[in-house]
C-alpha positions in Angstrom: 0.0 0.0 0.0 1.3 3.4 -0.9 0.5 6.0 1.8 0.5 9.8 1.0 -0.4 11.5 4.3 -0.2 11.1 8.0 -2.7 13.1 10.1 -2.5 13.4 13.9 -5.0 14.7 16.3 -4.6 15.5 19.9 -5.8 17.8 22.7 -5.1 17.9 26.4 -1.6 16.5 27.0 -0.9 16.6 23.3 2.3 18.6 23.3 4.0 15.9 25.4 2.6 13.1 23.3 3.6 14.8 20.0 7.2 15.2 21.3 7.3 11.4 21.7 5.7 10.5 18.3 7.4 13.2 16.1 10.7 12.6 17.9 10.6 9.0 16.8 10.0 9.7 13.1 13.4 10.2 11.4 14.3 11.6 8.1 13.9 10.8 5.3 10.2 10.3 6.4 8.2 9.5 3.3 4.9 11.2 4.2 3.7 14.8 4.9 2.3 15.1 8.4 -0.6 17.4 9.3 -1.3 17.9 13.0 -4.2 19.4 14.9 -3.4 20.1 18.5 -6.2 21.9 20.3 -4.9 25.2 21.7 -6.1 28.6 22.8 -6.8 31.0 20.0 -4.3 33.5 21.4 -1.4 31.0 21.6 0.3 32.3 18.5 3.1 30.4 16.6 5.3 29.4 19.5 4.3 25.7 19.2 6.2 25.0 16.0 9.4 26.4 17.4 9.0 24.5 20.6 8.2 21.3 18.8 11.1 21.7 16.4 13.5 21.0 19.3 12.2 17.4 19.6 12.2 16.2 16.0 14.6 16.1 13.1 11.6 16.6 10.7 10.9 20.2 9.5 8.0 21.7 11.6 5.9 24.6 10.4 2.8 26.4 11.3 0.6 25.6 8.2 -0.2 28.4 5.8 -3.0 28.5 3.3 -1.9 26.9 0.0 1.3 25.3 1.5 2.3 22.4 -0.7 2.4 19.0 1.1 6.0 17.8 1.3 7.3 14.5 2.6 9.1 14.8 5.9 7.4 18.1 6.8 5.1 18.6 9.8 2.3 21.1 9.3 0.7 22.3 12.6 -2.8 23.8 12.4 -2.5 27.5 13.4 -4.4 28.7 16.5 -8.0 29.5 15.7 -7.9 28.1 12.1 -9.3 24.8 10.8 -6.6 22.9 8.7 -7.9 21.1 5.6 -6.3 18.9 3.1 -6.8 19.6 -0.6 -5.1 17.8 -3.5 -1.3 18.1 -2.7 -1.7 21.3 -0.6 -3.3 22.7 2.6 -6.1 25.1 3.2 -7.1 27.2 6.2 -10.6 28.1 7.3 -12.3 30.2 9.9 -15.6 28.3 9.7 -17.4 27.7 12.9 -15.8 25.5 15.6 -16.5 21.8 15.4 -16.8 19.9 18.8 -16.1 23.3 20.4 -12.7 23.4 18.7 -11.0 25.4 15.9 -8.8 23.9 14.8 -10.9 20.7 14.7 -9.4 17.2 14.3 -12.6 16.0 12.6 -12.2 18.7 9.9 -8.6 17.8 9.2 -9.3 14.0 9.2 -12.4 14.2 7.1 -10.8 16.3 4.5 -7.8 14.0 4.4 -10.0 11.0 3.9 -12.0 12.7 1.2 -8.8 13.6 -0.8 -6.5 10.7 -0.2 -8.8 7.8 0.9 -6.8 4.6 1.5 -3.5 6.5 1.3 -4.3 8.2 4.6 -3.0 7.2 8.1 -4.9 8.8 11.0 -3.6 8.8 14.5 -5.6 9.9 17.6 -3.6 10.8 20.7 -4.5 11.9 24.2 -7.4 14.4 24.7 -10.4 15.4 26.8 -13.2 15.4 24.2 -14.6 13.4 21.2 -13.1 15.5 18.4 -11.5 13.2 15.9 -13.8 10.3 16.3 -15.9 11.0 13.2 -12.8 11.9 11.2 -11.0 8.7 12.1 -14.1 6.7 11.2 -14.2 8.4 7.8 -10.5 7.6 7.2 -11.2 3.9 8.1 -14.4 3.9 5.9 -12.3 5.2 2.9 -9.8 2.4 3.4 -7.2 4.3 5.3 -5.4 3.2 8.4 -6.7 4.1 11.9 -4.2 4.1 14.9 -5.1 5.2 18.4 -3.0 5.7 21.5 -3.7 3.2 24.2 -6.0 5.1 26.6 -4.0 3.6 29.5 -0.9 5.5 28.3 -2.8 8.8 27.6 -2.6 11.8 29.9 -6.4 12.1 29.2 -8.1 9.0 27.9 -11.4 10.4 26.7 -10.4 11.1 23.1 -8.6 7.8 22.4 -11.3 5.8 24.1 -14.0 7.6 22.0 -12.1 6.8 18.8 -11.8 3.1 19.8 -15.5 3.0 20.7 -16.6 4.4 17.3 -14.2 2.8 14.9 -12.7 -0.6 14.3 -9.1 0.7 14.5 -6.1 -1.1 13.0 -3.8 -0.6 16.0 -4.1 0.5 19.7 -0.6 1.3 20.8 1.2 2.6 23.9 2.5 6.1 23.2 6.2 5.0 22.8 5.2 2.3 20.2 3.4 4.6 17.8 6.5 6.0 15.9 8.3 2.6 15.6 5.0 1.1 14.3 4.7 3.8 11.7 8.4 3.6 10.6 8.1 -0.2 10.3 4.8 0.0 8.4 6.2 2.5 5.9 9.4 0.5 5.4 7.3 -2.6 4.6 5.0 -0.5 2.3 8.1 0.7 0.3 9.4 -2.9 -0.1 
């Protein structure tokens, strides 16, 4: 299977979880990575600089019409939805979804609609149900659904909701997610 995009969604406790996952993905990483981390609308762009310290991949705050490039991490900016279009990103200020902007569901659903079975979706720690519908759509379109084991999540609500709603492909402890992805993508290239 030839994957095109990795999408990751997280909320409460997400920065720590993202450090572990992104820190375990080493260049040359063959996929573009789009991330929604729920954060306050006034948080600015400090997150990308902070996250860059923990990964060798290139981390950016996503900008409208950014081209999707393998090995690059695109973080949804504060107070904008991040959407996937064919080979590039789009930003939106549409109404919040699940009380969140950026919304994980918006990112995951748009990724599933564009890339279908070439999408990998990952749900990490979080305190609400955002991402459950989006992960279900990724799975319905033939993509891969991975969820952090709720027992290893700082806040288990989001990963548990995803597991309850979707027949996921893998439920993994946080430290095992990056090695799983690396191994999966190595096998896919073989």
